[in-house]
N, C-alpha and C positions, 0 to 999 in steps of 0.2 A: 192304719199300725202294719210297721212292717216285721215283714214275718221273722223267727230267729234264724233260718237259716240264711239272711239275707245278712242279719245282723254278725252270726259268728261269720261267712263267709270274707265279709267286707273287713274286720278288728283281725281274722287274724290274715288276709294279705297286708294291708295298709299296715299293720303292727310288725308282722315282721320285714317288712319296707322300709317302716321307721327305722329298725333296728341298722336294716345291711343300709343306709342313704346314710345315717346318724356313724355309722363307723368306718364308712366311705371316705368322710370327711374328716374324721378324728383320724384316720390310717394317714389319707393323703397331706394334711397339713404336719404331721407331728414327724412325719419321714423327712420334712423338708429341709431338716439341718445335718443330715445325713449323705441325705442322695447329693445334694446341692450346697452345700458346703456353704450355708448362708451364715453371716455373721447373727450374731446375738440381738442385736439391737433392731434389725431388718428382718429376723423372724421374728420381734416382737409386734411388728408395725401389720407385718403380716398374718398374725393372728387377731390384731385388734379391727384388721381389715376385713378378714373374713365374717368374725359377728356382728360389726353395724351390718354388710350386706346380709348374711343370714336371719340374725334376729330386726331386724333395722328397715329390711324394707316389707317385713311380712302386711304389715297394715296398709303399703299403698298394693300392693300383689290383692291384698283380701279384698279391697276394693273392688279390682278390674277383677278381679273372680266372679265377685256376686253379678256385679253390671251385667256379665257373659254367662252368668249362672251354670258354669263350667269346670267344677269340682273336678271331676276327675281326669278331664284332658290336660288340667293346670298340675296336677299330680304327675301325672302322666312323663309331663314335658319335664320337669321336676325329677324325674328318673331318667329320662335321655341327658338331658344336661348334665346331669351325674358321670355318665357313661363317656360323655365328651371331655368331661374336664379330667378322666382320669386318662385318655388318650391322650393326652397333648401334655401329660403332666413333666413326661420327662423333657416335652420340645420348649413350652413355654412355659412356667414354673408360676410364675407371677399372672397370668391370665387363665390359666386354671382355678387356681387361688378366688379370682372374681366368679368364674365362672362357676364354681364348686359351691359358693357363698347366697345367689342369685338362686342352683340348681335348689336347694335346703329350703329357701325358702317359700319357693314356688310350691315344692312335695308339703312342705309341711302346711299351707295353707289352704291346698287342697285334700288334701286329705283327712286334713281337721276338719273339715267344714263338714266331709263326708261324716265324719264320728262322732258329730254334737248332732245329729240329722239320724242316728241310726237310733238311738235314745232320746226321742227328742223332749226337752227340757229338763232335763236329768243327767244326773255326772256320771251315771257308770258308763257307758260306753269312750268318751273323754280322756276318760282316767285310765282305762286300762290299754288306748291306742296311744297313750303319750307314753307311758312307761317304759316300753318296749326301747326306746330313744337310749336310753340309761346304759343297758348293758348295749349296744352300740358305740356309745362313746368310748368306754371303758374294754372293749374289743379292739376298735379302731385307736386306740391312744396305744395300747401295749404293741399291737402291730407297725405302726409307727415306730417308736421309741427304741425297737428291739431290730428295727430293719429287715422285719418281714415280707414288708410291705409289697406285693405283687401282683401290677397292674392287671393280668389277663381274666386272675379271681375273680376282680373286684368284678369289672365288666361284666361277663356270665352269669355272678348271680343277679347282676341289677338287668341285665335281657330278660331273664327269664321271668322275675317280678313285675317289670316291667308289662310282661304280656300277662300274666295273672291281673295286675291293673287295667287293663286295657277290654279283657272281657268279663270279670266281677262284676252283679250288676246292682248301681248302686240306689243306694233308697231315697225314694222320692224326698225333694225338698222345698217347703213351703217360702216362697220369696217375699208370701205379702210383708206389706211393713204395719204386721197387727201387735199390740203390744201383750205381756200379759195376761191383762185382762182386756183382749181384742180390741183394745181402744187406741186410739192417732197418738197416747202421748202415755210415758211412763212419769208418776209423781219422782220430784225427787232425783232426773234422770242424773244431773249432772253429779249428784253429793251420791250418789252411789258409783258412778263410773268413778270419781275423785278417787272416792277410800278403800274401791277393790282393787284401782291399779294404784295404788302405795304400800297396801297391802302385801302384792304381787313382787312390788318392786323394793320393796326391806325385805323379805324372805327369800329374791334373789341375790340380796346383798350378806344376809344371813349368810348365807348356804356358801359361799363365793368367801368367805372371812373366816368360816370354822376350821380350826388346824386339831387335825388327829393324830398325834404324833407316831400310834401305830399302824396307820396304812400302809407302812414298807412290806409286812407283811402281806401277802397274796392272799393268804386264805381270809383273813378280816377284810381285806380290799374288797373281795369278792361279793363277803357277807354284807359290808356294808351298802353296795351296791345292791344288792337284792334290798336291802331293809326299804333304797327308794322306789327300787320296782317295787315292791310289795306296797309301801304306803301311797305311792300315786293312783295301782291298779285299784284295791281294794278302798280307798277315799272315798270315791264314785258310787262302789255298792254300797259301803254303810251308811253315806250322807242320807242317797238316795231312801235305805233301809230306816235309819235309825231319826234323822232329821239335819237339814245339812248346819243349822247355828248349834246344835246338840255336838256332832260330829267334830265342826270345820273350829271351833272354840275351843272346845274342852281339849281335842289334839292338840294343839297351839299352845294354853296353858300348862299342858302337864309335857310336851317337851322343853320348857323354859328349866326347869332345874335340871334333866338331863342334857343337856347341851350346856350351860354355862361351868354346871359343877362337875359333870362328869364325862367331859370332854377325854380323859385320861385314862378312862375307863370303858374299853372297848363294848361289854355288853351295852352298861349308861349308855352310851354313844351312840351306839344300833338302834335300839329301842327311840331315843329320842328323834333320829334325824326320821327313822316308819315315822310316827307320831307328826312332825316337820314337815312331810312332806303328802298329807294327805289333807288339805285344804286347797292342793292344786288345782281336782278337775271341778272342783265347787267354785271357785273363783271362774274360773273358764265359763262353765254353763251360767252362772249370772252375768256374767257380760253378754253373753251368746241372748239371754232371753230380755234382756232391754235394748236389744237389737235386733229386732227380729227381721229376718228377714238378709239378714247379712252378717250368715255364721263366718263367714271367712274374715269378713272385717275384724268379728268379733274378738278370733284365734288370734288375728297378728297381731290387736292390741295389746293381748297378752304378754305376747312375745315382748314387744318392743318396751312391753313398764318388762321385763327381765333384762335388756340393755341394760338401760335407765340402771336400772337398782345395781348392776354389776361394775359396773364402769370406774366408780371410787376405786376397784380393787385395783385397776392398772394406773394408779396415782398414789404419789409418796405418804397414803392417810392409810391403807392397804392395815400396817402394823396396828394403828389408834383404835381401827374398824375393829380390829382382832383380838380386843379386850375383853376378857369377859363379863364387865360394867357394860360396856357399848353394845353386846350381844345380847347379852339383856335386857337393857332399856329396847336396842331395833324388835327383838322377839313380841315386847309389849306393845309396843305401836304397830305392829303388823297384827297380832290378834285384835287392839281399839277400834283399829281398823273396818276390818273385817267384822265385827261385832253390830258398827255401826252400819256399815255399807248392808246387811244382812238384816238390821232391823228396819234399817227405811227399806228398802226391795223388798220386806215382807207386806207393808202397808197397800203392795200392788197387789198380791195376794194372799190366796185362805192361809193365814199364818200361822194352821194346825201343820201343813205337806210343809214348810219351811222348817219348823221346830220339833217336828216327828213326835 
């Protein structure tokens, strides 16, 4: 059993580094138009390229990480490559974007794998690890868009954090291929995998098309970001305590009226966003549990589902997908997919642990 000291030290180091990595990536990307005088179409394709690399590569890199059983080294390499990207950004911006996309993927599968094994088969630690990334994206985006990007500050921060990663003791990771029942197979594996990934993709799409006209107010934007952070971080804690099914499905269903009918009302929308993000650690841990011995690959699959879900936003369908009726339908689809995915998953374990 992992000690509390190991859990706290790893979550602190990797959580802060997660925020720093995502802040660096966002600052670098969003400073391109101002620093490089890049045209709007070129910038658009650079953003697409970055997201495909950062999210799309994670499942492949996750397989490699699990094969060599080296998540700590992979996370460390992600930090080092991010530092290199920042250092060459002013000289080779396109190469820097490519490298920082790969670096982001490396860090996430390495650190994500470690987070999944701090509280094995539970959602608490992964939720706490993932949450700070939202803060990093907000801070980095603001830095990039306001022209406040200063390379050496990011380099110094990442060097310090890389040192902490190198010296922090990771948890023991069981790479044996045992299922949640300690058997060689998981019943309904294909169906569970499809339904959970579908739920993640649809949830990603909804998050990308939601429009909150009041977000231009900085205070409300910060509160909205805090709601996302709390939803992800508290989601795992609440789910482990009260049951994955009850918390996961309940939070999604409660978020529907708040997001569909309360988007123009800050208080309602913020509560809705909090509820909407609670399911994230649940879906992540379900995938990890049906893929025993492959935590980095499981983490990477969730990010692959995220990028598939968000891709339609970059097409002419964005306005159509952002309508109230479509958002209502998609959240319902995500809820139904998660419900049946968890129901099938519960047949492999003691259902009391799942239902709470």
